[in-house]
C-alpha positions as CSV (number, residue, x, y, z in Angstrom):
1,M,85.8,91.1,211.1
2,T,82.8,90.5,208.9
3,S,79.2,91.0,210.2
4,T,76.6,88.2,210.1
5,A,74.9,90.1,207.4
6,E,78.3,90.3,205.3
7,K,78.8,86.4,205.9
8,R,75.3,85.6,204.8
9,Q,75.6,87.8,201.6
10,M,79.0,86.0,200.8
11,K,77.3,82.7,201.2
12,S,74.6,83.7,198.8
13,A,77.1,84.8,196.3
14,A,78.9,81.6,196.6
15,R,75.7,79.7,195.7
16,L,75.1,81.8,192.8
17,Y,78.7,81.4,191.7
18,A,78.3,77.4,192.3
19,V,75.3,77.4,189.9
20,Q,77.3,79.4,187.3
21,A,80.4,77.1,187.7
22,L,78.3,73.7,187.4
23,F,76.6,75.3,184.3
24,Q,80.0,76.1,182.9
25,M,81.4,72.6,183.6
26,E,78.6,71.0,182.0
27,S,78.5,73.0,178.8
28,S,82.3,73.3,178.4
29,G,83.6,69.8,179.9
30,Q,86.2,71.5,182.0
31,T,87.3,69.8,185.3
32,V,86.2,70.7,188.8
33,Q,89.7,72.1,189.3
34,A,89.9,74.2,186.4
35,I,86.4,75.8,187.1
36,T,87.0,76.5,190.8
37,R,90.4,78.0,189.9
38,E,88.8,80.2,187.2
39,F,86.0,81.4,189.5
40,E,88.4,82.1,192.4
41,S,90.7,84.1,190.2
42,H,88.5,86.0,188.0
43,R,85.1,86.1,189.3
44,F,85.2,86.7,193.0
45,G,85.2,90.4,193.7
46,A,86.1,91.2,190.2
47,T,84.9,94.5,188.4
48,Y,83.8,94.4,185.0
49,D,81.9,96.8,182.5
50,E,78.7,95.5,183.9
51,G,79.6,96.1,187.5
52,E,81.4,94.7,190.4
53,F,81.0,91.0,191.3
54,V,80.4,90.4,194.9
55,E,82.9,88.6,197.1
56,G,81.8,85.2,197.7
57,D,82.6,82.7,200.5
58,V,85.2,80.5,198.7
59,D,84.9,77.8,201.2
60,H,81.3,77.4,200.7
61,F,81.7,77.7,196.9
62,R,84.2,74.9,197.0
63,A,82.0,72.6,199.1
64,I,78.9,73.1,197.0
65,V,80.9,72.4,193.6
66,A,82.5,69.4,194.9
67,S,79.7,67.8,196.7
68,A,77.5,68.6,193.7
69,V,80.0,66.7,191.5
70,N,80.7,64.0,194.2
71,W,77.0,63.1,194.7
72,Q,75.6,64.1,191.2
73,A,74.1,60.7,190.6
74,K,72.1,60.9,194.0
75,I,71.3,64.4,193.5
76,D,70.0,63.7,190.0
77,Q,67.9,60.8,191.1
78,L,66.4,63.2,193.9
79,T,65.5,65.7,191.2
80,D,64.0,63.1,188.8
81,R,61.6,62.0,191.8
82,A,60.7,65.7,192.2
83,L,60.0,66.1,188.6
84,V,56.9,64.9,186.6
85,A,57.7,61.8,184.5
86,K,57.8,63.5,181.2
87,W,60.4,65.9,182.2
88,P,63.3,64.0,183.6
89,I,66.4,66.0,184.6
90,D,68.3,65.7,181.2
91,R,65.3,67.6,179.5
92,I,65.4,70.6,182.0
93,D,67.2,73.9,181.2
94,P,70.8,73.5,181.9
95,V,70.8,76.6,184.3
96,L,68.1,75.0,186.4
97,R,70.0,71.5,186.2
98,A,73.0,73.4,187.7
99,L,70.9,75.0,190.3
100,F,69.2,71.6,191.3
101,R,72.6,70.2,191.8
102,A,74.0,72.9,193.7
103,A,71.0,72.9,196.1
104,G,70.9,69.3,196.1
105,A,74.6,69.1,197.2
106,E,73.5,71.1,200.3
107,F,70.7,68.9,201.1
108,V,72.7,65.6,200.6
109,D,76.2,66.5,201.9
110,M,75.9,69.8,203.9
111,D,74.5,71.1,207.2
112,T,72.6,74.0,205.7
113,P,69.1,73.8,206.9
114,P,66.9,72.8,204.1
115,K,64.5,75.8,204.3
116,V,67.4,78.2,204.1
117,A,68.7,76.5,201.0
118,I,65.3,76.5,199.4
119,N,64.9,80.3,200.0
120,E,68.5,80.9,198.8
121,Y,68.2,79.0,195.5
122,V,64.7,80.4,194.8
123,D,66.7,83.7,194.9
124,V,69.2,82.6,192.6
125,A,66.5,81.3,190.1
126,K,65.0,84.9,190.3
127,A,68.6,86.3,189.5
128,F,68.8,84.1,186.3
129,F,64.9,84.2,185.4
130,P,63.7,87.5,186.6
131,E,60.6,87.6,184.4
132,G,59.8,83.9,184.4
133,K,57.7,81.5,186.7
134,E,60.9,79.4,187.0
135,S,61.3,80.6,190.8
136,K,58.1,78.9,191.6
137,F,59.0,75.8,189.8
138,V,62.3,75.8,191.6
139,N,60.6,76.2,195.1
140,A,58.3,73.1,194.3
141,V,61.1,70.9,193.2
142,L,63.3,72.0,196.0
143,D,60.9,71.4,198.5
144,H,60.1,68.0,197.2
145,M,64.0,67.1,197.3
146,A,64.5,68.6,200.7
147,R,61.7,66.6,202.3
148,E,63.1,63.4,200.9
149,A,66.7,64.3,201.7
150,K,66.3,65.6,205.2
151,P,62.7,64.6,206.4
152,A,63.5,65.3,210.0
153,A,64.0,68.9,209.2
154,F,60.1,69.4,208.5
């Protein structure tokens, strides 16, 4: 039986993998099925020269990716409203775009408490951009998105 801390770590890993998968889908044009199959077969718990990949929560990963794809138009509109007019979502770094879509999936179609999702995706941003200010930007955009998508949670 896995502990609560292990389950939390597996969900965190699933979020990171979901961002990577959404980025890869956009850049390569691969289907949801092909991407999820690749990640589940080759990423979750795999060991490479760089180190070992953490085992992710497969169900949470699938739910995020599927919801991000199914609700992409709504999520992108939420994101656009959270951004300044001069920076629509299609001008944003593709990694951040994938991150906003993954987080948006949790706001729009899942029961994750918004504050939990915000904290988790800010950590994902720090993993991708350890030297930058992106995590503060991500925090601000996600806060705006969450307040619009789930106002009762605030």
